[in-house]
C-alpha positions as CSV (number, residue, x, y, z in Angstrom):
1,M,-16.2,28.9,35.6
2,F,-13.2,26.9,36.8
3,Q,-10.6,28.8,34.9
4,K,-7.7,30.0,37.1
5,Q,-4.8,30.6,34.7
6,K,-4.6,32.5,31.5
7,L,-4.9,30.4,28.4
8,I,-3.3,30.8,25.0
9,L,-4.8,29.1,22.0
10,A,-2.0,28.2,19.6
11,S,-4.3,28.2,16.5
12,A,-5.7,30.5,13.9
13,S,-8.7,28.2,13.3
14,P,-11.9,30.2,13.7
15,R,-13.7,26.9,14.6
16,R,-11.4,26.2,17.5
17,Q,-11.7,29.7,18.7
18,F,-15.5,29.6,18.5
19,L,-15.8,26.3,20.4
20,L,-13.6,27.5,23.3
21,K,-15.5,30.8,23.6
22,E,-18.8,28.9,23.6
23,I,-17.9,26.8,26.6
24,G,-17.0,29.9,28.5
25,L,-13.2,30.0,28.4
26,N,-11.2,33.2,28.1
27,F,-8.0,33.0,26.0
28,T,-5.6,34.9,23.8
29,I,-4.7,33.7,20.3
30,D,-1.1,33.1,19.3
31,P,-0.7,30.8,16.2
32,P,2.8,29.6,16.0
33,H,4.6,29.6,12.6
34,I,6.2,26.1,12.5
35,D,7.3,23.6,9.9
36,E,4.5,21.1,9.9
37,S,6.6,18.3,8.5
38,F,7.1,15.0,10.4
39,P,9.5,12.1,10.2
40,E,8.8,9.9,7.1
41,D,8.8,6.7,9.2
42,M,6.4,8.0,11.8
43,P,3.1,6.0,12.0
44,I,0.4,8.3,10.6
45,E,-1.7,7.8,13.7
46,K,1.1,9.5,15.7
47,V,1.3,12.6,13.5
48,P,-1.4,14.8,15.1
49,C,0.1,14.4,18.6
50,Y,3.6,15.1,17.2
51,L,2.4,18.3,15.5
52,A,0.2,19.5,18.4
53,E,3.2,19.2,20.7
54,K,5.4,21.0,18.1
55,K,2.9,23.9,18.0
56,A,2.7,24.1,21.8
57,R,6.5,24.0,22.4
58,A,7.0,26.8,19.8
59,L,5.3,29.1,22.3
60,L,7.2,27.9,25.4
61,P,9.7,30.8,25.3
62,K,6.8,33.3,25.4
63,I,4.9,32.0,28.4
64,T,5.2,32.8,32.1
65,D,2.1,31.5,34.0
66,E,-0.2,30.7,31.1
67,I,-1.4,27.4,29.7
68,V,-1.0,26.8,26.0
69,I,-3.6,24.8,24.1
70,A,-2.4,23.4,20.8
71,S,-4.2,21.1,18.6
72,D,-3.9,19.2,15.3
73,T,-6.4,17.3,13.2
74,V,-5.7,14.8,10.5
75,V,-8.0,12.9,8.1
76,I,-6.8,9.4,7.4
77,L,-8.1,7.3,4.5
78,G,-6.5,3.9,4.4
79,K,-2.9,4.6,5.0
80,Q,-2.9,8.1,3.7
81,I,-3.2,11.5,5.4
82,L,-5.4,14.0,3.6
83,N,-4.2,17.4,4.5
84,K,-5.7,20.8,3.5
85,P,-6.3,20.9,-0.2
86,A,-4.0,23.3,-2.1
87,D,-6.6,24.2,-4.7
88,R,-10.0,23.4,-6.2
89,Q,-8.8,20.4,-8.2
90,E,-7.1,18.8,-5.1
91,A,-10.3,19.4,-3.0
92,I,-12.4,17.7,-5.7
93,K,-10.0,14.7,-5.8
94,M,-10.0,14.3,-2.0
95,L,-13.8,14.3,-1.9
96,K,-13.9,11.8,-4.8
97,D,-11.6,9.6,-2.8
98,L,-13.7,9.9,0.4
99,S,-17.0,9.3,-1.4
100,D,-18.8,6.1,-0.3
101,K,-16.1,5.3,2.3
102,T,-15.4,5.5,6.0
103,H,-12.3,7.4,7.1
104,I,-10.8,8.3,10.5
105,V,-10.4,11.8,11.9
106,I,-7.9,12.2,14.7
107,T,-7.6,15.3,16.7
108,A,-4.7,15.6,19.2
109,V,-4.5,18.3,21.9
110,F,-1.4,19.3,23.8
111,L,-1.5,21.4,27.0
112,L,1.7,23.1,28.1
113,S,2.8,25.3,30.9
114,K,6.2,26.2,32.3
115,E,5.9,23.4,34.8
116,K,4.2,20.5,33.0
117,S,2.5,19.2,30.0
118,D,-0.4,16.9,29.1
119,Y,-1.8,15.5,25.8
120,F,-4.5,13.3,24.5
121,E,-6.1,12.4,21.2
122,D,-9.6,11.4,20.1
123,H,-10.6,9.3,17.1
124,T,-13.9,9.5,15.2
125,D,-15.1,7.4,12.2
126,V,-16.8,9.4,9.5
127,T,-18.7,7.7,6.6
128,F,-19.5,9.6,3.4
129,K,-22.5,8.8,1.2
130,K,-21.8,8.1,-2.5
131,L,-21.3,11.5,-4.1
132,T,-21.7,12.6,-7.6
133,L,-19.2,14.9,-9.3
134,E,-21.9,17.6,-9.4
135,E,-22.4,17.4,-5.7
136,I,-18.6,17.5,-5.1
137,E,-18.2,20.5,-7.3
138,F,-21.1,22.3,-5.8
139,Y,-19.7,21.8,-2.3
140,V,-16.2,22.9,-3.2
141,D,-17.4,26.0,-5.1
142,H,-19.9,27.2,-2.5
143,Y,-18.2,26.2,0.8
144,K,-14.6,26.7,-0.2
145,P,-13.1,24.0,2.1
146,F,-9.5,24.9,1.4
147,D,-8.6,25.5,5.1
148,K,-10.0,22.1,6.2
149,A,-8.2,18.7,6.4
150,G,-9.8,16.3,3.9
151,A,-11.5,19.2,2.1
152,Y,-14.7,19.3,4.1
153,G,-16.2,20.6,7.3
154,A,-18.6,18.3,9.1
155,Q,-20.7,21.3,10.1
156,D,-21.4,22.1,6.5
157,C,-22.8,18.9,5.2
158,L,-24.8,17.0,7.8
159,P,-28.2,15.4,7.1
160,G,-31.0,17.7,8.1
161,G,-32.3,17.3,11.7
162,V,-29.6,14.9,12.7
163,N,-27.8,15.5,16.0
164,P,-24.2,14.7,15.2
165,C,-22.9,14.7,18.8
166,S,-22.0,11.6,20.8
167,H,-23.8,10.9,24.1
168,E,-20.7,12.0,25.9
169,E,-20.7,15.4,24.2
170,I,-24.5,15.8,24.7
171,N,-24.1,15.1,28.4
172,F,-21.2,17.6,28.7
173,L,-23.2,20.3,26.9
174,E,-26.2,19.7,29.2
175,R,-23.9,20.0,32.3
176,I,-22.7,23.4,31.2
177,N,-26.1,24.5,29.9
178,K,-24.8,24.8,26.3
179,V,-27.0,22.3,24.3
180,D,-27.7,25.1,21.9
181,L,-24.1,25.0,20.8
182,I,-24.9,22.0,18.5
183,Q,-27.2,24.0,16.4
184,K,-24.9,27.0,16.4
185,T,-22.1,25.0,14.8
186,I,-24.2,23.8,11.9
187,S,-23.7,26.0,8.9
188,E,-26.6,27.5,7.0
189,T,-27.0,26.3,3.5
190,K,-25.5,28.2,0.7
191,A,-27.4,29.6,-2.3
192,G,-30.6,28.3,-0.7
193,I,-29.5,24.7,-1.4
194,G,-28.3,22.3,1.2
195,I,-25.9,19.4,0.5
196,V,-25.5,16.2,2.5
197,I,-22.1,14.5,2.3
198,I,-21.8,12.8,5.6
199,E,-23.9,9.6,6.1
200,K,-22.7,8.7,9.6
201,I,-20.4,9.9,12.5
202,V,-19.3,7.4,15.1
203,G,-17.5,9.2,17.9
204,S,-17.0,12.9,18.7
205,Y,-18.5,15.5,16.3
206,F,-16.3,18.2,17.9
207,T,-13.2,16.1,17.2
208,V,-14.1,16.2,13.5
209,M,-14.6,20.0,13.8
210,G,-11.1,20.2,15.2
211,L,-11.3,20.3,19.0
212,P,-13.0,17.8,21.3
213,I,-14.1,20.5,23.8
214,H,-15.7,18.0,26.3
215,K,-12.3,16.5,26.8
216,V,-10.4,19.8,26.7
217,Y,-12.6,21.1,29.4
218,Q,-12.0,18.1,31.6
219,R,-8.3,18.0,31.1
220,L,-8.0,21.7,31.9
221,K,-9.8,21.2,35.1
222,L,-7.3,18.5,36.1
223,F,-4.3,20.4,34.7
């Protein structure tokens, strides 16, 4: 354990909390309530870094000797950001749009203390198989992906027996003796029926989940 300073996770995401706990970090949770709008002329690839910094700096008045970890994940299809769906119909539409296509997931992380800051982002390409309306409706109704950008969670809909992690992630998990974390992240099937939505992941699986923990771990060591 290298952790020397107290950490604050600026997120209510159960997935981010789970991942940080699993790699042995101790932290408190303080999700900031911010306006998540961004300038209309901002390139969409810059949005996650902008929002992650906004979340982190919202906690700056509260901190003394802690390090804030803030993160933001966006799903980009073409030139459009797919946010969290507002309802069932929007979730179904998003998954129809993503069907049989490759999209980009970007997760940005901003680290902040009283003295300094650091940030990075990670990009992953995710390819969906061609989905039927019945598959889409089943997924939305059983997995309720309304808190997830793009209306899906990678951990819910992977092909059976596939290791979704990159070589870099696997090497990291081996170094910290946490290879079992991969299986721990994969959701059990609902109603006894599994569903495969993702055909291929090129890049970091944990980035798609919302936090590239292998990179967070390294940056914290350097911070």
